[in-house]
N, CA, C and O of each residue as an XYZ file, in Angstrom:
896
protein
N      -9.809    -24.160     17.558
C     -10.801    -23.555     16.763
C     -10.833    -22.199     17.263
O     -10.731    -21.993     18.472
N     -10.969    -21.238     16.414
C     -11.387    -19.442     16.432
C     -12.208    -19.380     16.693
O     -13.098    -20.018     16.131
N     -12.534    -18.207     18.174
C     -13.740    -17.866     18.458
C     -13.816    -16.274     18.583
O     -12.834    -15.546     18.725
N     -15.021    -15.896     18.512
C     -15.351    -14.484     18.408
C     -16.331    -14.240     19.038
O     -16.904    -15.323     19.159
N     -17.070    -13.254     19.675
C     -18.461    -12.504     19.847
C     -18.705    -11.258     19.461
O     -18.161    -10.179     19.699
N     -19.732    -11.631     18.742
C     -20.318    -10.526     18.132
C     -21.280     -9.689     18.629
O     -22.412    -10.164     18.713
N     -21.079     -8.379     19.034
C     -22.526     -7.423     19.864
C     -23.118     -7.059     18.520
O     -22.449     -6.420     17.708
N     -24.264     -7.422     18.282
C     -25.638     -6.714     17.797
C     -25.459     -7.735     16.269
O     -25.308     -7.357     15.107
N     -25.557     -9.271     16.897
C     -25.721     -9.937     15.851
C     -26.618    -10.620     15.718
O     -26.469    -11.709     16.272
N     -27.557    -10.480     15.199
C     -29.096    -10.426     14.728
C     -29.543    -10.144     13.731
O     -30.647    -10.554     13.371
N     -28.970     -9.548     13.194
C     -29.916     -8.517     12.533
C     -28.408     -8.381     11.482
O     -27.266     -8.820     11.610
N     -29.209     -7.408     10.259
C     -28.137     -7.156      9.063
C     -26.243     -7.731      9.062
O     -25.735     -8.822      8.805
N     -25.715     -6.550      9.431
C     -24.205     -6.904      9.192
C     -23.532     -7.695      9.631
O     -22.524     -8.299      9.265
N     -24.501     -7.663     10.950
C     -23.819     -8.873     12.070
C     -24.623     -9.668     11.948
O     -24.922     -9.926     13.114
N     -25.320    -10.378     11.213
C     -26.136    -11.452     10.877
C     -25.224    -12.208     10.362
O     -24.650    -13.197     10.818
N     -25.114    -11.537      9.145
C     -23.806    -11.531      8.117
C     -23.134    -12.223      8.420
O     -23.044    -13.345      7.922
N     -22.121    -11.591      9.750
C     -20.925    -12.257     10.195
C     -21.052    -13.453     10.619
O     -20.089    -14.219     10.570
N     -22.266    -13.847     11.118
C     -22.354    -15.054     12.289
C     -22.360    -16.272     10.893
O     -21.543    -17.190     10.807
N     -23.447    -16.009      9.917
C     -23.286    -17.032      8.853
C     -21.938    -17.031      8.288
O     -21.180    -17.930      8.650
N     -21.458    -16.010      7.317
C     -19.966    -16.290      7.250
C     -18.696    -16.806      8.152
O     -17.760    -17.575      7.938
N     -19.041    -16.156      9.057
C     -17.487    -16.823     10.075
C     -18.183    -18.618     10.607
O     -17.582    -19.692     10.602
N     -18.973    -18.449     10.830
C     -19.652    -19.962     11.189
C     -19.270    -21.146      9.898
O     -19.046    -22.339     10.100
N     -19.269    -20.458      8.566
C     -19.159    -21.324      7.364
C     -17.684    -21.548      7.564
O     -17.175    -22.624      7.249
N     -16.987    -20.565      8.077
C     -15.439    -20.784      7.844
C     -14.987    -21.256      8.705
O     -13.822    -20.864      8.780
N     -15.261    -22.032      9.601
C     -14.796    -22.659     10.937
C     -14.893    -21.845     11.740
O     -14.403    -22.469     12.681
N     -15.241    -20.555     12.284
C     -15.480    -20.390     13.614
C     -16.355    -20.419     14.387
O     -17.428    -20.544     13.796
N     -16.459    -20.366     15.466
C     -17.369    -20.578     17.063
C     -17.531    -19.261     17.468
O     -16.832    -18.536     18.177
N     -19.010    -19.014     16.651
C     -18.826    -17.679     17.329
C     -20.865    -17.360     18.034
O     -21.982    -17.821     17.800
N     -20.026    -15.968     19.228
C     -21.101    -16.300     20.117
C     -21.868    -14.703     19.847
O     -21.135    -13.715     19.793
N     -22.765    -14.615     19.752
C     -23.954    -13.551     19.585
C     -24.661    -13.130     20.712
O     -24.958    -13.810     21.694
N     -25.056    -11.242     20.363
C     -25.516    -11.190     21.345
C     -26.802    -10.457     20.606
O     -26.821    -10.390     19.377
N     -27.809     -9.947     21.354
C     -28.998     -9.301     20.866
C     -29.711     -9.000     22.450
O     -29.699     -9.570     23.541
N     -30.264     -7.879     21.926
C     -30.893     -6.800     23.051
C     -32.325     -7.571     23.803
O     -32.563     -7.315     24.983
N     -33.358     -8.652     22.909
C     -34.906     -8.448     23.517
C     -34.528    -10.404     22.867
O     -33.722    -11.004     22.157
N     -35.879    -10.701     23.811
C     -36.210    -12.375     23.203
C     -36.297    -12.823     22.074
O     -36.087    -14.029     21.944
N     -36.633    -12.020     20.887
C     -37.160    -12.114     19.611
C     -35.911    -12.340     18.839
O     -35.803    -13.204     17.969
N     -34.619    -11.206     19.339
C     -33.297    -11.188     18.494
C     -32.441    -12.563     18.688
O     -31.929    -13.240     17.796
N     -32.415    -12.892     20.713
C     -31.554    -13.913     21.361
C     -32.928    -15.351     20.593
O     -32.562    -16.483     20.910
N     -33.986    -15.344     19.919
C     -34.402    -16.604     19.553
C     -33.762    -16.607     18.006
O     -33.453    -17.604     17.354
N     -33.662    -15.302     17.636
C     -33.049    -15.523     15.745
C     -31.645    -16.232     15.886
O     -31.305    -16.956     14.950
N     -30.698    -16.078     17.094
C     -30.056    -16.161     17.167
C     -29.109    -18.203     17.511
O     -27.995    -18.702     17.356
N     -30.393    -18.617     17.981
C     -30.322    -20.000     18.464
C     -29.733    -21.179     17.975
O     -29.325    -22.133     18.638
N     -29.727    -21.048     16.912
C     -29.742    -21.754     16.070
C     -28.154    -21.984     15.020
O     -27.562    -22.969     14.576
N     -27.938    -20.483     14.966
C     -26.887    -20.494     14.386
C     -25.728    -20.011     15.158
O     -24.630    -20.184     14.629
N     -25.770    -19.411     16.363
C     -24.116    -19.606     17.554
C     -24.025    -20.222     18.732
O     -24.826    -20.132     19.663
N     -23.018    -20.866     18.685
C     -22.785    -21.471     19.828
C     -22.726    -20.867     21.303
O     -22.409    -21.579     22.255
N     -22.986    -19.774     21.417
C     -23.435    -18.988     22.285
C     -24.171    -17.845     22.312
O     -23.743    -16.771     21.891
N     -25.650    -18.068     22.954
C     -26.396    -16.588     22.467
C     -26.188    -15.812     24.544
O     -25.923    -16.257     25.661
N     -26.476    -14.705     23.999
C     -26.301    -13.657     25.126
C     -26.940    -12.441     24.717
O     -26.729    -11.824     23.674
N     -28.184    -11.997     26.146
C     -28.361    -10.835     26.330
C     -27.602     -9.616     26.166
O     -26.619     -9.690     26.903
N     -27.626     -8.327     25.411
C     -26.358     -7.457     25.999
C     -27.573     -6.341     25.505
O     -28.261     -6.646     24.531
N     -27.748     -5.371     26.032
C     -27.728     -3.729     25.636
C     -26.314     -2.993     26.058
O     -25.700     -2.896     27.120
N     -26.101     -2.539     24.765
C     -24.328     -1.755     25.073
C     -24.436     -0.487     25.418
O     -23.354      0.080     25.569
N     -25.484      0.211     25.611
C     -25.615      1.240     26.851
C     -26.014      1.092     27.548
O     -26.501      2.116     28.026
N     -26.269     -0.215     28.367
C     -26.699     -0.416     29.586
C     -24.874     -0.981     30.347
O     -24.265     -1.941     29.875
N     -24.424     -0.273     31.332
C     -23.400     -0.359     32.267
C     -23.856     -1.824     33.118
O     -22.909     -2.608     33.169
N     -24.801     -2.205     33.619
C     -25.328     -3.396     34.265
C     -25.685     -4.419     33.468
O     -25.986     -5.439     34.087
N     -25.761     -4.488     32.065
C     -25.860     -4.931     31.090
C     -24.718     -5.971     30.342
O     -24.657     -7.103     29.862
N     -23.768     -4.645     30.616
C     -22.512     -5.067     29.897
C     -21.879     -5.884     31.249
O     -21.541     -7.065     31.167
N     -21.772     -5.135     32.441
C     -20.940     -6.255     33.449
C     -21.883     -7.574     33.421
O     -21.311     -8.660     33.329
N     -23.331     -7.534     33.497
C     -23.802     -9.165     33.594
C     -22.912    -10.533     32.805
O     -22.518    -11.643     33.163
N     -22.859     -9.326     30.957
C     -22.691    -10.259     30.189
C     -21.119    -10.434     30.776
O     -21.134    -11.663     30.848
N     -20.372    -10.225     31.037
C     -18.721    -10.469     31.687
C     -18.560    -11.232     32.749
O     -17.510    -11.765     33.108
N     -19.802    -11.299     33.356
C     -19.987    -12.400     34.784
C     -20.087    -13.524     33.606
O     -19.170    -14.319     33.400
N     -20.946    -13.510     33.073
C     -21.298    -15.065     32.269
C     -20.553    -15.679     31.480
O     -20.587    -16.877     31.200
N     -19.603    -14.583     30.957
C     -18.599    -15.167     30.010
C     -17.094    -15.107     30.599
O     -16.097    -15.028     29.882
N     -17.077    -15.161     32.163
C     -16.075    -15.089     33.097
C     -15.448    -16.621     32.508
O     -16.075    -17.677     32.598
N     -13.984    -16.472     31.850
C     -12.908    -17.575     31.833
C     -13.512    -18.103     30.573
O     -13.381    -19.318     30.722
N     -13.914    -17.974     29.780
C     -14.142    -18.042     28.256
C     -13.291    -17.172     27.287
O     -13.460    -15.993     26.975
N     -12.210    -18.166     26.837
C     -11.282    -17.621     25.844
C     -12.175    -16.448     24.369
O     -13.328    -16.716     24.033
N     -11.466    -15.352     23.758
C     -12.454    -15.452     22.780
C     -11.385    -14.594     21.766
O     -11.068    -13.434     22.031
N     -10.773    -15.455     20.344
C      -9.808    -14.667     19.482
C      -9.780    -13.230     19.641
O      -8.921    -12.473     20.092
N     -11.649    -12.929     18.858
C     -11.880    -11.476     19.068
C     -13.205    -11.114     19.222
O     -14.135    -11.684     18.653
N     -13.303    -10.249     19.923
C     -14.456     -9.212     20.307
C     -14.951     -7.993     19.908
O     -14.538     -6.909     20.319
N     -16.163     -8.224     18.811
C     -16.553     -7.425     18.027
C     -17.527     -6.619     18.628
O     -18.547     -7.292     18.770
N     -17.712     -5.109     19.177
C     -18.530     -4.358     19.054
C     -18.957     -3.871     17.639
O     -18.390     -2.966     17.026
N     -19.834     -4.456     17.278
C     -20.546     -4.089     15.855
C     -21.629     -3.599     15.990
O     -22.050     -3.244     14.889
N     -22.767     -3.251     17.307
C     -24.222     -2.736     17.226
C     -23.789     -1.435     16.885
O     -22.663     -1.044     17.193
N     -24.697     -0.654     16.198
C     -24.410      0.936     15.832
C     -25.796      1.588     15.665
O     -26.708      0.831     15.333
N     -26.018      2.637     15.814
C     -27.291      3.274     15.731
C     -26.889      4.505     14.713
O     -25.675      4.707     14.690
N     -27.841      5.553     13.686
C     -27.698      6.423     12.748
C     -28.514      7.935     13.699
O     -28.588      9.102     13.314
N     -28.953      7.403     14.828
C     -29.527      8.755     15.016
C     -30.866      9.049     14.198
O     -31.441      8.285     13.423
N     -31.194     10.254     14.540
C     -32.090     10.956     13.865
C     -31.417     11.684     12.588
O     -30.859     12.778     12.674
N     -31.518     11.082     11.618
C     -30.390     11.722     10.165
C     -30.829     13.279     10.006
O     -30.145     14.296      9.884
N     -32.222     13.074     10.056
C     -33.179     13.941      9.796
C     -33.100     15.816     10.023
O     -33.222     16.842      9.353
N     -32.810     15.374     11.448
C     -32.485     16.958     12.241
C     -31.653     17.806     11.685
O     -30.482     17.485     11.479
N     -32.152     19.042     11.356
C     -30.892     20.092     11.431
C     -30.102     20.339     12.399
O     -30.338     19.650     13.392
N     -28.959     21.307     12.527
C     -28.383     21.437     13.313
C     -29.230     22.163     14.700
O     -28.928     21.939     15.873
N     -29.990     22.783     14.385
C     -30.509     23.646     15.238
C     -31.310     22.700     16.043
O     -31.753     23.278     17.036
N     -31.629     21.561     15.986
C     -32.597     20.979     16.335
C     -32.233     20.102     17.156
O     -32.951     19.885     18.132
N     -31.123     19.436     16.984
C     -30.039     18.972     18.062
C     -29.979     19.109     19.530
O     -29.538     20.056     20.180
N     -30.531     17.932     19.966
C     -30.377     18.368     21.340
C     -28.932     17.374     22.215
O     -28.004     16.753     21.697
N     -29.230     17.557     23.473
C     -27.986     16.747     24.289
C     -28.611     15.299     24.027
O     -28.002     14.394     23.456
N     -30.049     15.200     24.579
C     -30.561     13.815     24.339
C     -30.137     12.927     23.149
O     -29.689     11.786     23.269
N     -30.389     13.782     21.635
C     -30.355     12.983     21.112
C     -28.522     12.409     20.717
O     -28.110     11.286     20.424
N     -27.879     13.547     20.854
C     -26.706     13.531     20.559
C     -26.112     12.428     22.391
O     -25.496     11.403     22.100
N     -26.187     12.519     23.023
C     -25.831     11.228     23.670
C     -26.344      9.817     23.306
O     -25.616      8.826     23.261
N     -27.991      9.824     22.989
C     -28.224      8.139     22.674
C     -27.414      7.860     21.397
O     -27.140      6.708     21.061
N     -27.032      8.963     20.681
C     -25.986      8.032     19.355
C     -24.501      7.876     20.066
O     -23.751      6.989     19.658
N     -24.184      8.560     20.899
C     -22.798      8.638     21.797
C     -22.789      6.958     22.314
O     -22.060      6.055     21.906
N     -23.963      6.904     23.441
C     -23.751      6.095     23.980
C     -24.023      4.650     23.440
O     -23.986      3.607     24.094
N     -24.362      4.839     21.830
C     -24.190      3.104     21.526
C     -23.333      3.401     20.678
O     -22.928      2.259     20.462
N     -22.771      3.995     20.063
C     -21.988      4.085     18.680
C     -20.295      4.536     19.599
O     -19.226      4.929     19.131
N     -20.499      4.398     20.287
C     -18.532      5.250     20.941
C     -18.754      4.251     22.736
O     -18.283      3.142     22.985
N     -19.608      5.137     23.695
C     -19.141      4.545     24.897
C     -19.306      3.062     25.158
O     -18.572      2.366     25.859
N     -20.666      2.587     24.310
C     -20.684      1.142     24.891
C     -20.157      0.402     24.223
O     -20.235     -0.655     24.849
N     -19.507      0.175     23.090
C     -17.893     -0.043     22.416
C     -16.624     -0.080     23.382
O     -15.992     -1.114     23.598
N     -16.380      0.917     23.832
C     -15.698      0.911     24.322
C     -15.860      0.432     26.130
O     -14.805      0.279     26.744
N     -16.659      0.308     26.578
C     -17.444     -0.590     28.274
C     -17.568     -1.942     27.655
O     -17.233     -2.759     28.513
N     -17.949     -2.624     26.386
C     -17.409     -4.048     26.497
C     -16.405     -4.232     26.122
O     -15.967     -5.020     26.960
N     -15.533     -4.049     25.311
C     -13.986     -4.631     25.263
C     -13.325     -3.943     26.621
O     -12.239     -4.522     26.614
N     -13.295     -3.153     27.676
C     -12.639     -3.383     28.625
C     -13.561     -4.140     29.866
O     -13.295     -4.238     31.063
N     -14.573     -4.560     29.209
C     -15.241     -5.848     30.476
C     -14.797     -7.102     30.135
O     -14.785     -8.049     30.921
N     -14.250     -7.165     28.427
C     -13.904     -8.487     28.356
C     -12.566     -8.917     27.984
O     -12.091     -9.928     27.466
N     -12.051     -7.644     28.488
C     -10.533     -7.908     28.061
C      -9.885     -9.302     28.404
O      -9.330    -10.083     27.630
N     -10.106     -9.422     29.819
C      -9.494    -10.847     29.949
C     -10.132    -12.123     29.153
O      -9.526    -13.158     28.877
N     -11.106    -11.904     28.933
C     -11.856    -12.913     27.558
C     -10.481    -13.064     26.659
O      -9.787    -14.076     26.562
N     -10.278    -11.794     26.032
C      -9.244    -11.671     25.096
C      -7.983    -12.552     25.446
O      -7.604    -13.637     25.007
N      -7.487    -11.725     26.360
C      -6.239    -12.357     26.819
C      -6.032    -13.956     26.866
O      -5.012    -14.626     26.708
N      -7.576    -14.388     27.184
C      -7.458    -16.029     27.192
C      -7.149    -16.458     25.615
O      -6.484    -17.387     25.159
N      -7.791    -15.559     25.070
C      -7.271    -16.028     23.675
C      -6.695    -16.151     22.386
O      -7.204    -15.205     21.785
N      -6.228    -16.517     21.892
C      -5.009    -16.734     21.057
C      -4.796    -15.386     19.776
O      -3.852    -14.630     19.549
N      -6.084    -15.540     19.168
C      -5.424    -13.855     18.006
C      -5.595    -12.164     18.854
O      -5.158    -11.222     18.195
N      -6.053    -11.918     19.897
C      -6.235    -11.122     20.843
C      -7.161     -9.869     19.781
O      -6.425     -8.978     19.356
N      -7.850     -9.822     19.586
C      -8.484     -8.608     18.331
C      -9.635     -8.009     18.871
O     -10.703     -8.549     19.159
N      -9.372     -7.098     18.953
C     -10.663     -6.186     20.037
C     -10.936     -5.314     18.583
O     -10.223     -4.432     18.104
N     -11.768     -5.678     18.239
C     -12.618     -5.024     16.676
C     -13.866     -3.878     16.894
O     -14.440     -3.908     17.983
N     -14.187     -3.131     16.145
C     -14.855     -2.108     15.915
C     -15.762     -1.971     14.991
O     -15.576     -2.724     14.036
N     -16.804     -1.198     14.903
C     -17.237     -0.845     13.194
C     -17.264      0.557     13.565
O     -17.769      1.148     14.520
N     -16.566      0.946     12.526
C     -16.305      3.079     11.836
C     -16.811      2.708     10.782
O     -17.340      1.638     10.479
N     -16.523      4.223      9.854
C     -17.199      4.615      9.598
C     -16.248      5.282      8.309
O     -15.098      5.598      8.614
N     -16.750      5.532      6.709
C     -16.461      6.301      6.305
C     -16.812      8.256      6.199
O     -16.410      9.241      5.578
N     -17.881      7.861      7.341
C     -18.317      9.212      7.728
C     -17.723      9.799      8.634
O     -18.005     10.971      8.881
N     -16.633      9.030      9.436
C     -15.973      9.601     11.096
C     -14.548     10.025     10.178
O     -13.511     10.326     10.768
N     -14.651     10.006      8.447
C     -13.268     10.913      8.396
C     -13.141     12.410      8.274
O     -13.676     12.773      7.226
N     -12.666     13.337      8.908
C     -12.941     14.434      8.978
C     -12.242     15.177      7.311
O     -12.476     16.284      6.828
N     -11.811     14.634      7.052
C     -10.768     14.759      5.804
C     -11.488     14.827      4.428
O     -11.423     15.600      3.472
N     -12.357     13.457      4.775
C     -13.376     13.162      3.262
C     -15.104     13.809      3.539
O     -16.095     13.630      2.831
N     -14.974     14.587      4.822
C     -16.668     15.103      4.802
C     -16.574     16.450      3.736
O     -16.070     17.507      4.116
N     -17.003     16.310      2.659
C     -17.248     17.140      2.026
C     -18.754     17.351      1.583
O     -18.835     17.604      0.381
N     -19.778     17.318      2.145
C     -21.184     16.842      1.945
C     -21.790     16.860      3.336
O     -22.774     16.122      3.378
N     -21.479     17.567      4.690
C     -21.955     17.906      5.303
C     -22.840     16.903      5.930
O     -22.846     15.741      5.525
N     -23.813     17.425      7.195
C     -25.155     16.200      7.423
C     -25.173     15.218      8.728
O     -24.031     15.022      9.144
N     -25.936     14.720      9.288
C     -25.893     13.730     10.571
C     -24.690     13.830     11.192
O     -23.693     13.108     11.203
N     -24.971     14.859     11.705
C     -23.643     15.475     12.552
C     -23.265     14.304     13.983
O     -22.108     13.976     14.249
N     -24.293     13.884     14.645
C     -24.048     12.947     15.905
C     -23.485     11.954     15.443
O     -22.693     11.361     16.175
N     -23.768     11.384     13.838
C     -23.622      9.847     13.514
C     -21.648      9.873     13.514
O     -20.768      9.097     13.884
N     -21.699     11.172     12.903
C     -20.402     11.530     12.226
C     -19.158     12.001     13.223
O     -17.956     12.100     12.975
N     -19.886     12.249     14.416
C     -19.509     12.952     15.368
C     -19.320     11.567     16.332
O     -18.270     11.602     16.974
N     -19.911     10.698     16.488
C     -19.562      9.601     17.174
C     -18.702      8.527     16.844
O     -17.933      7.884     17.558
N     -19.061      8.416     15.201
C     -17.847      7.541     15.026
C     -16.228      8.022     14.509
O     -15.309      7.370     14.012
N     -16.378      9.580     14.909
C     -14.849      9.962     14.979
C     -14.178      9.853     16.041
O     -12.972      9.623     16.132
N     -15.289     10.089     17.259
C     -14.836      9.869     18.657
C     -14.438      8.627     19.124
O     -13.753      8.422     20.126
N     -15.035      7.552     18.126
C     -14.679      5.890     18.022
C     -13.322      6.096     17.817
O     -12.419      6.081     18.654
N     -13.279      6.250     16.870
C     -11.775      6.470     16.046
C     -10.496      6.730     16.917
O      -9.483      6.039     16.809
N     -10.629      7.848     17.845
C      -9.785      8.330     18.444
C      -9.685      7.181     19.954
O      -8.827      6.602     20.621
N     -10.798      7.311     19.914
C     -10.841      6.036     21.530
C     -10.548      5.147     21.293
O     -10.067      4.545     22.253
N     -10.571      4.395     20.020
C      -9.577      2.999     19.640
C      -8.393      3.160     19.224
O      -7.778      2.095     19.180
N      -7.511      4.520     18.729
C      -6.541      4.794     19.004
C      -5.851      4.664     20.169
O      -4.754      4.106     20.206
N      -6.321      5.068     21.006
C      -5.677      5.514     22.554
C      -5.404      3.728     22.932
O      -4.295      3.211     23.059
N      -6.748      3.019     23.058
C      -6.900      2.397     23.371
C      -5.959      1.158     22.932
O      -5.739      0.264     23.750
N      -5.276      1.102     21.332
C      -4.042      0.655     20.971
C      -2.959      0.624     21.451
O      -2.223     -0.348     21.622
N      -2.791      1.778     21.716
C      -1.112      2.268     22.288
C      -1.349      1.756     23.956
O      -0.378      1.362     24.602
N      -2.625      1.803     24.518
C      -2.664      1.166     25.957
C      -2.379     -0.295     25.771
O      -1.416     -0.781     26.365
N      -3.223     -1.124     24.905
C      -3.247     -2.795     25.132
C      -2.262     -3.269     24.359
O      -2.052     -4.467     24.551
N      -1.289     -2.539     23.206
C      -0.033     -3.172     22.347
C       0.726     -3.868     23.557
O       1.263     -4.922     23.216
N       0.908     -3.498     24.987
C       2.030     -4.419     25.736
C       1.550     -5.569     25.857
O       2.373     -6.473     25.714
N       0.071     -5.992     26.159
C      -0.757     -6.945     26.168
C      -1.149     -7.816     24.986
O      -1.987     -8.711     25.101
N      -0.380     -7.470     23.579
C      -0.734     -8.241     22.528
C      -2.020     -8.068     22.244
O      -2.419     -8.884     21.412
N      -3.236     -6.922     22.816
C      -4.380     -6.640     21.704
C      -4.154     -6.055     21.024
O      -3.574     -5.000     21.281
N      -4.510     -6.442     19.680
C      -4.938     -5.621     18.347
C      -5.923     -5.005     18.224
O      -6.916     -5.632     17.854
N      -6.051     -3.439     18.499
C      -7.289     -3.084     18.648
C      -7.303     -2.314     16.962
O      -6.395     -1.707     16.394
N      -9.008     -2.698     16.389
C      -8.881     -2.455     14.627
C     -10.344     -2.225     14.690
O     -11.092     -2.957     15.339
N     -10.835     -0.959     13.849
C     -11.633     -0.872     13.411
C     -12.063     -0.881     11.922
O     -11.295     -0.443     11.066
N     -13.061     -1.286     11.663
C     -13.453     -2.088     10.416
C     -14.635     -0.815      9.545
O     -15.635     -0.277     10.020
N     -13.985     -0.648      8.075
C     -15.303      0.221      7.543
C     -15.905     -0.585      6.617
O     -15.132     -1.065      5.788
N     -17.448     -0.970      6.485
C     -18.044     -2.046      5.961
C     -18.037     -1.177      4.430
O     -17.917     -1.834      3.396
N     -18.139     -0.058      4.386
C     -19.015      0.312      3.129
C     -20.058      0.960      3.069
O     -20.469      1.244      4.194
N     -20.943      1.483      1.909
C     -22.092      1.633      1.987
C     -22.982      0.255      1.642
O     -22.889     -0.441      0.631
N     -23.938      0.060      2.876
C     -24.772     -1.167      2.510
C     -26.103     -1.255      2.964
O     -26.713     -0.608      3.815
N     -26.400     -2.100      2.293
C     -28.332     -2.212      1.864
C     -28.614     -3.076      3.250
O     -28.543     -4.301      3.352
N     -28.959     -2.111      4.307
C     -29.592     -2.213      5.460
C     -30.392     -1.698      6.638
O     -29.555     -0.963      7.162
N     -31.185     -1.638      7.185
C     -32.039     -0.526      7.960
C     -31.604      0.383      7.780
O     -32.320      1.292      7.359
N     -30.297      0.589      7.993
C     -29.725      2.023      8.489
C     -29.762      2.632      6.963
O     -30.153      3.781      6.762
N     -29.339      1.797      5.942
C     -29.535      2.606      4.836
C     -30.580      2.931      4.212
O     -30.653      3.803      3.346
N     -31.740      2.024      4.751
C     -32.588      1.870      3.524
C     -32.951      1.093      2.575
O     -33.809      1.292      1.715
N     -31.817     -0.433      2.855
C     -31.804     -1.115      1.830
C     -31.156     -0.841      0.578
O     -31.253     -1.597     -0.389
N     -30.390      0.402      0.581
C     -29.349      0.791     -0.277
C     -27.835      0.442     -0.559
O     -27.369      0.364      0.578
N     -26.893      0.208     -1.379
C     -25.837      0.255     -1.605
C     -26.071     -1.142     -1.887
O     -27.085     -1.739     -2.251
N     -24.407     -1.682     -1.528
C     -23.975     -2.899     -2.061
C     -24.321     -3.882     -0.944
O     -24.284     -3.644      0.264
N     -24.688     -5.111     -1.588
C     -24.857     -6.741     -0.585
C     -24.483     -6.564      0.493
O     -23.823     -5.550      0.724
N     -24.805     -7.583      1.622
C     -24.332     -7.395      2.798
C     -23.114     -8.074      2.663
O     -21.989     -7.730      3.024
N     -23.589     -9.333      1.953
C     -22.609    -10.465      2.070
C     -21.138    -10.021      1.143
O     -20.046    -10.578      1.028
N     -21.670     -8.838      0.612
C     -20.102     -8.682      0.027
C     -19.185     -7.913      0.666
O     -17.991     -8.202      0.594
N     -19.736     -6.574      1.545
C     -19.056     -5.995      2.690
C     -18.541     -6.844      3.795
O     -17.455     -6.539      4.287
N     -19.458     -8.293      4.423
C     -19.015     -9.042      5.276
C     -17.520     -9.930      4.638
O     -16.530    -10.443      5.159
N     -17.868     -9.809      3.696
C     -16.645    -11.132      2.758
C     -15.225    -10.192      2.863
O     -14.053    -10.563      2.801
N     -15.607     -9.278      2.986
C     -14.449     -8.497      2.868
C     -13.766     -8.155      3.565
O     -12.590     -7.923      3.284
N     -14.287     -8.005      4.734
C     -14.395     -7.644      5.885
C     -13.565     -8.518      6.958
O     -12.674     -8.109      7.701
N     -14.120     -9.917      6.842
C     -13.436    -10.851      6.765
C     -12.811    -11.080      6.502
O     -12.525    -11.978      7.294
N     -11.567    -11.003      5.367
C     -10.840    -11.107      4.739
C      -9.555    -10.429      5.639
O      -8.549    -10.924      6.149
N      -9.964     -9.396      5.589
C      -8.880     -8.377      6.555
C      -8.901     -9.005      7.812
O      -7.770     -9.018      8.298
N      -9.818     -9.572      8.581
C     -10.009     -9.736      9.988
C      -8.989    -11.260      9.980
O      -8.105    -11.460     10.812
N      -9.349    -12.230      8.854
C      -8.332    -13.036      8.815
C      -6.480    -13.068      8.973
O      -5.732    -14.001      9.265
N      -6.230    -11.823      8.686
C      -4.738    -10.863      8.334
C      -4.508    -10.376      9.297
O      -3.281    -10.305      9.365
N      -5.108     -9.815     10.457
C      -4.634     -9.412     11.354
C      -3.801     -9.579     12.352
O      -3.990    -10.533     13.106
N      -2.874     -8.829     12.537
C      -2.225     -9.227     13.617
C      -1.583     -8.023     14.297
O      -1.686     -7.050     13.550
N      -0.766     -7.635     15.786
C      -0.672     -6.683     16.370
C       0.178     -5.159     15.594
O       0.262     -4.066     16.155
N       0.545     -5.382     14.664
C       1.158     -4.342     13.724
C       0.105     -3.491     13.076
O       0.115     -2.365     12.579
N      -0.960     -4.574     13.283
C      -2.285     -3.676     12.642
C      -3.090     -2.677     13.495
O      -3.883     -1.845     13.054
N      -2.736     -2.906     14.897
C      -3.220     -2.108     15.773
C      -3.363     -0.704     15.342
O      -2.478     -0.226     14.632
N      -4.616      0.174     15.775
C      -4.500      1.473     16.056
C      -5.723      1.829     14.035
O      -6.434      2.828     13.927
N      -5.599      0.808     12.914
C      -5.582      1.511     12.022
C      -7.666      1.170     11.680
O      -8.447      0.424     12.270
N      -7.849      2.010     10.639
C      -9.307      1.510     10.263
C      -9.174      1.501      9.035
O      -8.923      2.383      8.213
N      -9.462     -0.131      8.938
C      -9.332     -0.604      7.401
C     -10.841     -0.413      6.927
O     -11.813     -0.039      7.582
N     -10.725     -0.838      5.393
C     -12.111     -1.202      4.708
C     -12.382     -2.298      4.521
O     -11.630     -3.105      5.067
N     -13.182     -2.691      3.949
C     -13.718     -3.795      3.543
C     -13.105     -4.312      2.408
O     -13.018     -5.498      2.091
N     -12.635     -3.215      1.747
C     -11.939     -3.739      0.371
C     -10.174     -3.368      1.217
O      -9.390     -2.892      0.396
N      -9.786     -3.479      2.143
C      -8.691     -4.009      2.420
C      -7.408     -2.259      2.743
O      -6.391     -2.120      3.422
N      -8.059     -1.464      2.011
C      -7.675      0.025      2.043
C      -7.954      0.270      3.121
O      -8.963     -0.221      3.626
N      -6.852      1.403      4.032
C      -7.394      2.673      4.733
C      -8.248      3.547      4.809
O      -8.810      4.047      3.835
N      -8.427      3.805      5.866
C      -9.388      5.442      6.026
C      -8.853      6.319      6.256
O      -8.391      6.484      7.385
N      -8.716      7.171      5.332
C      -8.078      8.592      6.187
C      -9.230      9.156      7.114
O     -10.359      9.386      6.682
N      -8.868      9.346      8.346
C      -9.854     10.502      8.953
C      -9.146     11.226      9.552
O      -9.613     12.208     10.129
């Protein structure tokens, strides 16, 4: 039976992943930051774990809790948009760091901490959540400097990780969900069910030859 850990599983895209993967026969472990989120996952996940992806001690505690547990996939799904209303002259270090800590540093630290769990699994998929906003070549309307930069940095870091971990048989792939109805988009865009169904179809086919790719819910590569 295939097993996945999803970071940020109690709402939005993460929650729908839990539902659809469970229906498809996967064993799913989910993380949430607080008691309310953990309670929301108890009836739908095989394992429920507290995690603040921005906190090194929290990541270390999770790794200790999961020592020896094999995962076919670890999915660093958690992310924030930051304050998208800020003009460039109002963006300070604190805001930039807050977004990068969640969207870039956190996913890298999480995957590094759980590498041994992936090595113990069969599929060995290190998954992260990218975005069309990460694309430099497609940026023809500007805005959202913090979010864009954090996701572009994630792409570059994941690509480096794909080369470093290829000899270990780990495939490092980023997914693009599309513009989805969630709290982050003020409930505008496509239904979350459609996006997640597409991404799961992509995940089911992934192998080592896909490592380093950024792939959309529609199966198309994202040029960045």
